[in-house]
KOLPA-967053 format. One record per residue (C-alpha): x, y, z. Coordinates in steps of 0.05 Angstrom, whole numbers, padded with zeros to 5 digits, always signed. Example, Ala and Ser with C-alpha at 12.3 -4.5 7.8 and 13.67 -1.06 7.14 Angstrom:
BEGIN
+00246-00090+00156+00273-00021+00143
This chain:
BEGIN
+00000+00000+00000+00027+00069-00019+00046+00120+00033+00001+00182+00035+00032+00220+00093+00104+00224+00118+00122+00265+00179+00196+00273+00193+00232+00303+00254+00172+00347+00269+00176+00395+00328+00129+00450+00353+00140+00507+00402+00084+00551+00427+00099+00625+00420+00142+00652+00478+00155+00582+00504+00227+00554+00502+00204+00482+00509+00174+00444+00450+00106+00411+00458+00131+00352+00416+00200+00342+00385+00232+00299+00331+00166+00265+00316+00165+00215+00258+00103+00182+00230+00085+00148+00164+00014+00134+00143-00012+00090+00086-00067+00108+00038-00134+00082+00063-00107+00072+00134-00145+00092+00196-00098+00119+00250-00119+00142+00319-00074+00188+00359-00082+00185+00435-00047+00218+00493-00058+00260+00555-00077+00333+00555-00022+00380+00531+00019+00330+00490+00002+00364+00425-00048+00316+00392-00091+00371+00363-00030+00413+00347-00002+00355+00307-00067+00350+00268-00068+00425+00255+00003+00420+00229-00017+00364+00181-00079+00405+00161-00036+00465+00144-00071+00508+00197-00009+00513+00241+00064+00517+00221+00112+00469+00255+00175+00497+00285+00220+00445+00253+00215+00384+00209+00174+00366+00148+00104+00341+00130+00097+00309+00061+00029+00292+00033+00038+00247-00027-00025+00258-00067-00040+00276-00139-00060+00349-00147-00131+00358-00171-00172+00422-00174-00237+00384-00166-00220+00359-00096-00177+00378-00036-00117+00341-00009-00144+00341+00062-00203+00365+00103-00217+00373+00177-00275+00354+00223-00272+00393+00288-00301+00379+00357-00363+00420+00348-00385+00409+00276-00378+00484+00262-00441+00491+00220-00457+00563+00203-00523+00581+00236-00546+00626+00178-00541+00570+00127-00586+00509+00120-00552+00441+00125-00547+00432+00050-00514+00501+00042-00466+00485+00099-00444+00421+00065-00437+00456-00002-00395+00512+00027-00332+00470+00027-00337+00463-00048-00324+00538-00058-00264+00548-00103-00264+00478-00133-00272+00472-00208-00340+00439-00209-00403+00455-00247-00466+00473-00208-00494+00404-00224-00430+00369-00200-00433+00408-00135-00506+00388-00125-00489+00315-00138-00431+00317-00089-00475+00347-00035-00531+00296-00048-00480+00239-00045-00450+00257+00022-00516+00275+00054-00541+00206+00035-00476+00174+00059-00482+00208+00127-00558+00193+00131-00576+00267+00130-00611+00271+00063-00680+00279+00094-00654+00336+00138-00619+00376+00082-00664+00438+00088-00661+00444+00163-00625+00499+00199-00568+00479+00247-00610+00497+00309-00661+00445+00286-00610+00389+00288-00588+00346+00346-00515+00346+00369-00502+00281+00332-00534+00308+00268-00491+00371+00272-00429+00327+00277-00451+00286+00218-00462+00351+00181-00389+00369+00194-00367+00301+00169-00410+00309+00106-00379+00377+00092-00309+00348+00100-00326+00289+00054-00357+00332+00000-00289+00357-00022-00267+00285-00032-00203+00292+00009-00146+00244+00004-00136+00251+00079-00192+00262+00130-00169+00295+00194-00215+00288+00255-00201+00327+00319-00240+00293+00376-00303+00297+00334-00347+00259+00383-00324+00288+00449-00382+00336+00457-00439+00285+00450-00469+00236+00500-00444+00165+00505-00500+00132+00466-00495+00183+00409-00420+00174+00409-00426+00100+00397-00476+00111+00341-00428+00162+00309-00370+00114+00315-00408+00060+00279-00431+00109+00225-00360+00133+00215-00336+00062+00206-00391+00048+00155-00370+00111+00116-00297+00091+00120-00313+00020+00095-00347+00051+00035-00297+00106+00019-00231+00078+00046-00205+00148+00060-00141+00155+00100-00163+00179+00168-00124+00211+00225-00169+00212+00286-00151+00249+00350-00182+00224+00415-00172+00220+00490-00213+00155+00492-00168+00094+00486-00225+00045+00476-00253+00089+00421-00185+00088+00388-00179+00013+00391-00250+00003+00367-00241+00047+00306-00169+00046+00282-00120+00002+00244-00064+00032+00285-00062+00071+00350-00005+00121+00359+00009+00141+00431+00040+00209+00447+00071+00219+00516+00128+00254+00551+00154+00325+00554+00169+00341+00500+00121+00290+00473+00139+00237+00423+00111+00171+00399+00121+00120+00454+00078+00066+00423+00054+00053+00352+00006-00005+00360-00025-00043+00301-00094-00067+00321-00097-00140+00298-00171-00149+00312-00219-00171+00257-00276-00125+00236-00330-00114+00254-00306-00106+00325-00346-00110+00388-00341-00064+00448-00321-00094+00514-00289-00158+00487-00228-00187+00522-00184-00175+00461-00203-00102+00456-00196-00091+00530-00127-00124+00531-00101-00078+00476-00132-00017+00510-00096-00034+00574-00030-00042+00537-00039+00028+00508-00060+00057+00575+00004+00028+00606+00045+00066+00554+00017+00134+00575
């Protein structure tokens, strides 16, 4: 499988701080791979994702995204913690907003939006305003908007942390169903170790000060996986011990 992302010797300092958040970090990611990044607060998980997204500039090192340039799609897109739907736009318009600037006809844009709304099971809610949606529906709207640009790499920054436990499990299962259909490369940031093991092909553990990767664990569990099984719990404990 071809590599899609290569991070080499990456370091990041916050402004006016002499100490790096993480230093000399190296990570390689394959196309179609689902990687979860876990670690305690302050180790730079979200900062790492923002560096990969191009929203933050690293202090040192390189990030190489090996994808074919195409003006009808984007190389990467981000799903944030809160969905970030614009309250003055209906759901359909929110999803379509990410297509701004891409070389697509009006019909192609409509088709893209219809496709991802159906994929995220939001097609019957397309004309609703954000305040008419549940928390889980708002998050799915954020995922739909990110998928509409057909990214090579989908970056997800604790996307389910703000919803209740039952909704979180539903969203996890829906994300896996979407991933099975699209086989996008996914980098998923989470504090929840069991969530990471349930979702990912690999779990990368950040720890230390400055932080670095202390464990890169391939999850050799067949899919579909089941929460609470001995195999899943054993791997989760191994990861917890590395923190």
